[in-house]
N, C-alpha and C positions, 0 to 999 in steps of 0.2 A: 592599472587595467584589470578589470574583473575577469577571473576565470570561473566559469560555471560548469558544473557537471550534473547531468540528469540521468537517473537510473530507474525512475518510476515509469517504465515503458522501455522503448529502445534506448540504448546508451547514446547520449548526446554530450558533446564537449564544445564549448565556445569560449572565445577570448574577446572581451569587449563587444559581445553580441554577434561576433563573426564565427560561424561553425568551423570546427576542425574535423576533418574526415579521418576516422580510424578504420582501416580495412583489415588489419591483422588480428586474428582471434585472441592469441595469448597475451599480447600487450593490452588489449581491451579488457581482458579478464583481470590482469594485474591492476589496471587503473580502477576498475570497479571495486576491487578489494580495498584499494587505498581510499577511494571516495567514500565508501561506507564506514570507514574508520578515520575520516578527515580530522586532523589535529592530533592523532595518536600514531605512534610508531607501529607499523606492521612489520613483523620480523621477516627476515629472509626465509627462515624455515616455514613460516605460515604461508608465504607467497609461493614457494616451490611446492609445498604440499597441495595447495589449492590448484595450481596450474597443472600439475602432473598427477593429481588424484592420489596423493600420499606415496607415490612411487617415482620420485624425481630421478632422472638419469644422472650419471656421474658428472655430466657437463651442466647440471641444473643451475648452479650458482652463476657460472659465466654466462649462460644463456639468459638468465634472469637479468643480469646487468645489461645485456644487449637490449632486452625489451625496455628497460628503464631509459637507456640511451635513446632509443627510437621515440619514446614518448617525449623526452626532453627536446629532441630536435623539432618535433611538431610544435611544442609549446614555444620554443625559442623563435621559430619562424613567425608564429602568430604575435609574439610579444615584441618583436624587433621594432625599435624606434618608438616604443610606446611607454617610455619611462625607464627607471633604473632597475625594475624587477626583471629577473631572468628565470629561466626554467628551473635552475637549481634552487632558486628562492621559493618556488612553488612546490616542486617535487624534491624534497630535502633528503639528503643522505644522513643517516644516523649510524652509530656503531653497529647496531644489531639489525638494521633494516632501513625502511624508508617511511617518510611522513609526508602527507599531502597538506601543505600549509594554506588552508582556505578558511574563510569565515563560515560559520554554521549555515547561513542562508545561501551560500554558494553551491551547496549540494542539496538537491530537492528532497532526498530521503531524510537528511538530517533536519531540514526545515519542517518536513511533514511530521516527524516524530515530536518535534517541539509543539506544533499545533495540536497534534493528537493528544498529548499529555495535558495541554491547557484546556482542550475541549472536554476531556474526561473529568477534569477537576470541576468544570462548570456543570457537568451533568450531576456530579456528586453533591454540588452545592444547590441544585435545583434551579439554576439559572438557565432556563431553556433557550432563551433568545441568544445568549452568549454561546451556549453549546452548539446551537444550529449554525451560527455564523463562523465560529472558530473551527469546528469540525468540517464544515463545508469548504472553508479556505484551504485546509489541508488536503481534502479529497480532490479539490480542483487541480492540485499539482500532478495528479496521476494522468498518464497518457496511454496506459495499457498495463499489462502484467509487469511486475518488477523484473528488471534485467531481461527483458523480453528477447533480445537478440544477442545476449552474452553467453558464451560457454560457461557452465557452472561446474565447479568441483565441489568437494564436500562442504566447504564453508559457505560459499555463495549460494548453494542450493538451499541450505538451512535459512540463510538470510532472506532469500526470495520467498520461501514459504511463510516465514514469520511476517514479512511486510505485507504479503497478499492477505494473510489471515487478519492482520490488524486493520487492513483496509475494509474488509467485510464487517468487522466489529464496529468500526467507526461509522460506516454507512448505516448500520442498524441503529446506533445511538443518535445519529443526526436525524434520521427519519422519526425516531421516537420523540425527539425534541420538537420536530415540526408537527407531529400529531398532537402533542400536548398543547401546541400553540394554535390548534384548530385549522391546520393547513391540509386537511385530508383531500380536498378536491385537487389541489396542486400536485399531490403525490401519486395520483392514480397511474399516470403514464410511467413514471419511474419505477413504481412497484411492480407493474405488469412486466416490465423488462427484466427486473431483478428476479422475479419468480420464474420467468422463462429460462434465464441463464442458470439459476440455482434451484432446480425443481424439488430438491430434497431438504432445503433449509427452512425449518419451521418459522424462524423469526420473521423472515420476509413475508411468508404466507400469512402469519398472524397479523402483521401490519397491513397487508393488502386487504384482509378480511375486515379489519377495523375501518380502514379508509373507505372501502366500498359500502359498508353498512352505514357509516355516518353520512355518506353521500346519497342515501336512499336506494342503494342497489343491493338489497339483501340477497336476492336470488343469485347474483354473481359472487357474493361473498361465500355463499354455501357451495357454489360450484368450485371456487378456488380450494376450499377444504376437500371437496370430493377428489379433485385432481391430485392434491398432495397425498391424500390417504392411499389412492390407487398406486401412485408411484412408490410410496414407502412400503406398502405390502408386497408389491410386485418385485421391487429391486432389493429391499432390505429385509423383508419378512417381518416387519414390526409395524405396530400401530402408531399413530401420532401420540404425542405426549398428553398427559392428563390435562395440562393447561390449555392445549389447543382444542382438545375435545370439549372442555368446559366453554371455551369461547364459541365453538360451533353450536353447542346446545343453547347458549345465551342468544345467539342470532336466530336460531331455529324457533325458539319459543318467544322471541321478542322481549326478553328480560332486559331491564335497565342496566344490567351488569356491563353491557357493552360500553357504557359511558363512564364506568368507574376506572380511573387511571391506575389505581393501585392493583386492580385485577388485570387490566389489559397489559400494563407495562411491568408487571412483576418479573424481575430478572433472576 
């Protein structure tokens, strides 16, 4: 019976496709730590420091054991009558801590990172079609911000930031691959949304300008630059990068540089 855990959005746990409802905050936090380290031992010290923000109470270890017991009871109830595997086989006790014994594909964050790495290898190899497909498959695993409804201590907070930043990077690379494949028309709606959500990120603005210009909408491409520049000067007190200013000048003057991938996609 397959146990699946999703952390790329709100925390979700299911056994054989049937959801398990977790209502308590700290057991959920412990499970998220174990899921992000699936197949590796998470020490009791690491778990207690995460749950109590580096200041565990004297009763921290016994309380942690109670949280693990609650998680196992939920798993046992879901696994009952579905084969020989028990909760102790899934959430395994080790001498120094606990290990979540799952396949890599059973945790969405682990699967995402595998696809992200494969997609980036395809980017480096110049295989734009494979990069678009592989990165897109990984990005489709996301349902919202990482650990959206999980209380985060020092370690999970770092993991959430790392995952969310990687997602933005992969979005940029997947859109770059699609632009290289001539899919500028299909990208206009997605890029408009991304620029509205991330008004200070130059990469998405540059890609929107390219897509608009290649779709015959130069005036809107220039307006996208104007909005970004206004936001950057007002909020950050800086001008757009030299690369983006060159892209703006190329569109403004109608230079063929807009169609030069080595210029447009120079990272």
